[in-house]
N, C-alpha and C positions, 0 to 999 in steps of 0.2 A: 504494500500500500504506500503510495507516495504521500509525503508530507509537504505542505507549503510553509516555508519559514520566511517571516517578514524581517529581513536583515538589511543593514546598510550595504552599499556596494563594497564596503571594506571586508565584509564577511564572505568573500568569494572563494577563498583559497582552500580551506580544509576544515571540516568539522568532525574531528576524530573522537570527540568525547562531549559529554553534556554536563560537566561539573560546573555548575553555576556559582560555586563558592569562590571562584577566582575572579579577582577584579583588576589584576595588574598585567594580564597578558603573558605572564611568565610560567604558564602551566604546560601540560603535555597535549595540547590540541583542542582546547575549548574555543567557543565562539570569540572570546576575548582575544585569544592568540591569533585567530584568523583576522580579526579587526586590526590588530597591531601590524600584521604582515602586509595587509592592504595599504595601511597608512604609509608604510615605508615605500611601497611601490609608488604611491602617489607623489611622495617627495622626490623619488628618483626620476619619475617621468616629468614633473614640473621643471626640475633643474636641467635635465637633458634637453627639453624643449627650448628653454631659455638660452642654453649654450649654443645650440645649432642656429637659432634665430640670430643671435649676435654675430656668429660667424658670417651668415649671409648678409647681415647689415654692414659688416666691415668690407664687403666686396664692392666698394664704390666703383672701382675700375671696370667691374663686370656689369655695371648698370643696375644692380639689385638695390633694394631700398629697405629701410627699417620696416619691420612688421608691426602690426597694430595690436599684438597680443599683450604688450606691456602697457599698463595703465599710466596715466600722467604722474601718479605719485612715485613711480620708479624713475630715478634720475640717472641717466646714462652719460658717462664721459668716456672719451677715447683718446689714447695717446699712441704714437707710433714712432718707431725707429726705422733705420734703413732695412732692417730684417724682420721686425715683428710688430704686431699691434696688440694693444690691451684695451679691453672695454670693461669699465667698472660700473656695476649697477648697484645703486644705493636705494634700498627699499625703506629707509628711515626706520621709525619706530613701529610701523605697521602699514602695509600696503596691500589692499585686496586685489587679487588677480581676477580675470574674467570668470574663472571657474569657481570662485568663491573662497579659495585658499588665501590665507593672510601670511605674507612674507615680511620679514624684517631683517636688518643687517645688510651685509654687502657680499656680492659675488664678483670675483675678478676672473675674467675670461681672456685668454690670449692665444695667439697663433702666429704663423708665418705670413708675411705680406705677399708671398708667391701664390696668388690665388689661381694661377694657371696650372699649378701642380695637380696631377691626378689624385694624389693622396695628401690629406692635410691632417695634422694632429692639433686638436683643440684641447687646451689645458684650462682647468678652472679650479679655484680654491675659494674658501669661505672665510669671512671675517665676522665673527659674532652673528652668524646667520641662523635664523629661526624660521621654521615652516610650521605654521599653526602652533606656535609656542614650543616647538621641539627643536633643540639645538642640533645642528647638522655640522659634522666635522669630516675632514678628509681632503685629499688632493686627488682629483679625478681627471681622466682623459677620454676624449672621443677621437677615434681614428676614422676619418671621413673620406671615403673613396668615391669618385665619380665613375659609374659603371653603366654598361648596357647589358641587359639580360634578355632572355627569350620572352619573358613575361612583359618586359618594359624595354623595348629596343632603343628608345631615346635616352641619351645620357642623363643620369640622375644620381643623387647621393645615396650611399649605403653607409650607415654609421655603426661602428662597433663601439659600444659604450661600456667602459669599465665601471662596474658597480662596486666601488670600494669606499665605504663611508660608515660613520658611526652616528647613530641617532640617540640623543639623550632626552627622555621625557621629563616633564616638570616634576614628577615624583621621584626622579633619580634613576629610574630604570634605563639601562644602556643596551642597545641592540646593534649588532654588527651585520652589515650586508656586503657580500662579495659575489662576483660572478661577471657575466657579460650579457648584454642585451643588444641584439643586432636589429637596427631599425632601417628598413628600406623605404625610400620616398617613392612610392609607386604611381602617384598621380598628383598633379597640381604644382610640380616644381617649375613649370614654364610660366606660371602666373604668380610671381612672388608677392604681389600686392593684394592677392586674394587668398585668404586663409581657409574659407569654408570648403574649397574644393580639394584640400590636401587629404591624401589617404596614405597611410603607412602600413607596412607589413612587418611584424615583430617576431623574432625568434630569439633563442638563447637559453641559458641556464644560470640560476642564481640561488644563493642560500642566505638564510637569516639565522643568526645565532641569538637566542633569547637569554635573558639574565640568568636563568638557571642552567644554561649550557645546552639546552635543547636546540638541535639544528633542523630547520625546515628547508628542504631542497625543492625547487620548482624548475621544471623543464617544459619548454614549449614543444609539444609533439605535433601540432598542426598550427601553422602560422597564425598569429593573432592579427586581426584587421582593426585598425583605429582610423575612423573618419573624424575629421575636425568639425564636422557639422553635427556630431553626436557626442554626448559626454561619456559614453561607455564604449568598451571594446564590443564590436558587433559580431565577430566570429573568431573561431580558433579554439584550440584545446590545450589545457595545461595538465601536466602530470605532477603530482605533489607527493613527496615522501617525507615521513618523519617517524622516528621511533620504530622503524621496521614495518610501518603501515604505509600503504599507497592509495592514491585516489586520483580521479580525473575530474576536470571541470570543463564543460563544453559551453562556449558562449553563444552557439546558435549558428544560423545560416546567413547572417548579414543584415538582418533587420535591426533597426534602432529601437529595440525593446528593452524591457527591464527584467528579463529572466535569464537564468543560466542553470545548467543541469549538472549536479554533482553525483558521481558514482564512486562509492567508497565501500570497500569490503563486500561487494556484491549488491549493495543497496543503492537505489537511485532516489535522489531528492531534488525537486525543483525549487530553486531559490528565487524569490522575488527580490529584485534589487531595490535600493533606496531611491530617493528622489532623482 
């Protein structure tokens, strides 16, 4: 018998237990742990989006322009040398993004001025940076390659994102995220001033270590599809493993709906996503 669970989008990843006594996400697979894992995914995605957009914004010689996804409260400054550029984004004491997340502090993003190179390395670091009051630390890189593929013959970016960061919650709990997320820009790259037509295909493997030492490993087994005109992943399948248990999460067939299907230990559960 299927059960309908009314959970936020955060609780997508794995519901391996129903111990409701946990309130800090540091358990062995409760809904709270799934929520924490999603929240770290959201942090990683927001930061990666900002880094790639700032790289595109720095390509003045290529005729590309600043994207509209950063609100006016985010102050951007750029410096350049003969070999490199740096864009510093100051979110102040609190700056709400279009997706509703509130960022504060500073991100520094840098790269080479050789925008004609087929491969570019984008580096970024954090200065007292918070995502929804969670402290984010670490030095990260994106290896961005312009490629042509059978699915997308026109040259387009493929970004290999190193997920190496530490997230500290207001209650002092520390979570560590490592791995790689590969994001292919499969539609909309030719129209840099229009965000709504952008579509990305995402693959990769990453892990999250919880305060009690539990490790949750996530692998994309069918590419995730992210459309910028929809706040959710619209298709793709994740495989999740923790404490010797495994499960899968299926995002569906491409519609911008609010459901996903979790199969765990032979049981299938339909999850109703949040707003």
